[in-house]
N, C-alpha and C positions, 0 to 999 in steps of 0.2 A: 155603423160600427158598432157593435153589441158592447155593452159595460160586463167586466169580469164583477161577480159580487161581492162585495166585501169578506171578508173573513174576520167576525164579529169574536167566532167564540174562543180562539185560541189565543188571540192580543189577548183577553178577559184573564183566561188564564195564567199569562204569563205576569200579568200585571197583577190580580187579587192581592189586595194586604195579606190576606193572611196566606196565602200561599211565597210573599217574598217574606214574612218573618217567620215562616217556621224554613225559607234556606237560607237567611240570615240567621238563625239560632245553630243553625248545624252547622253552618260556615265556621262562626264564634267560638262554638267546641270545639271542634278540630282545631283552630288556632289555638286555644285556652290549654286546649292536650297539647298541643305539641312544643310552646311554650314554656310548659309545666316540666313533661320528657325531656324537654333539649332536644328535642326527635328536628332534625330541620331538616331530612328527606322529607318527612311528613312537611313540613311547611312548605317547602317547595313546590311539594305537590299541592296546596290547598291556594296556592296564591296564583291568578291570573299571570301567563308570560308579560303582560304591557302592565303590570301593578303597578302602581302611585303611591309613594310613601308619605304622609304630611306630618311633618313636628311640629307642635305647637312649645316652645319653649319658653316664650317669652322674651328670649335674651338672656336667662337667668340661669339656663341648664346647656353645658354645651354639647349642639346641636345642626344638623344641617339647616340652612336659612332657606335651603330652595326643595321645591318636593323633588325626591328618589324616586326614578322610573327602574321600570326594571327588576325583576324576579330576584335574579343575585345579588341587587345591591339592597333590595329591601331584606331579606335573607342576614346577610353581612349588618345591615345595623342594627336589626333584631339582634343579632348574633352579639352585638355589642354592646348593645344595654340592657341583655340580660346577664352577661358577664361582669355589667359594673353593678351589677344587682342578684348574687346569686341564689341569696335565699328568698327572692319573688317569687309569690306564687301567683298562676292568674285563673281568677274567680269571675265565671262568669254572672252579671248583674246587668239591667238595666243601665241606660247612659240616654239621655235626652230622649225617654221613650221607646228604643230600642234595642235589641243587644249589644251586647259589649262585655267589653270587660277590663278588671280592676286590677291590676297591677301589685300587688302587698305585702310587705317583708314581716309580717307578722302585728305591728304597729302605726306601720306609716305606706299609705296610697303612695306608690310614686309614680303609676302611671296609668293612663284610663285609653282604652283603645275603642275600636269602632270600626265598622267595615262597611263597603258598597259592595256588592256582587256585580257581575257580569260573566251571563255562558256558567252559574253554575261554582265559580271561584271565583274569590277575595280580587277584586280589581283595584279598591279603594282601603288605604289603613291610614285613617288620624290615629296620631297618637300624641297623647297632651301631657306632657313632662312637668308643666310650668308651675314652680311653686306655689303663684297665687291665684291659680285656678283649680291647684287638687288640695287647695286650705279648706276648702269647702266638704270635699272629699274626707278628710283628714279631722275635722271636728265631730265625727262622729265616735 
């Protein structure tokens, strides 16, 4: 029985760090724009249907304790967060060396967002609202 040759080029192309970073940057930019414009139909489009939101509140801010699954529920959570901070502006910035978003109110950072991708859409959203973790962001 003959073995099939391994397809290495497409695998390498998908996992190329520069390609991944560029796709993350584009996804983050689309998410930041949707948040700034409060364009929730655009927000739905950038999220993967099976996306998951993880919120780190440190128990100090009201937030879900378990991951939030599904595009509609994530949009609902983000809408509520943005409604609670109507003056918040989404600014693209590096977060742990990867593209991310700082949500600031002009003088305070109220949240930091990072994302993971699947099929060119955002499949994982990490939202940090823990005041202890945001202290370093607000020290500047």
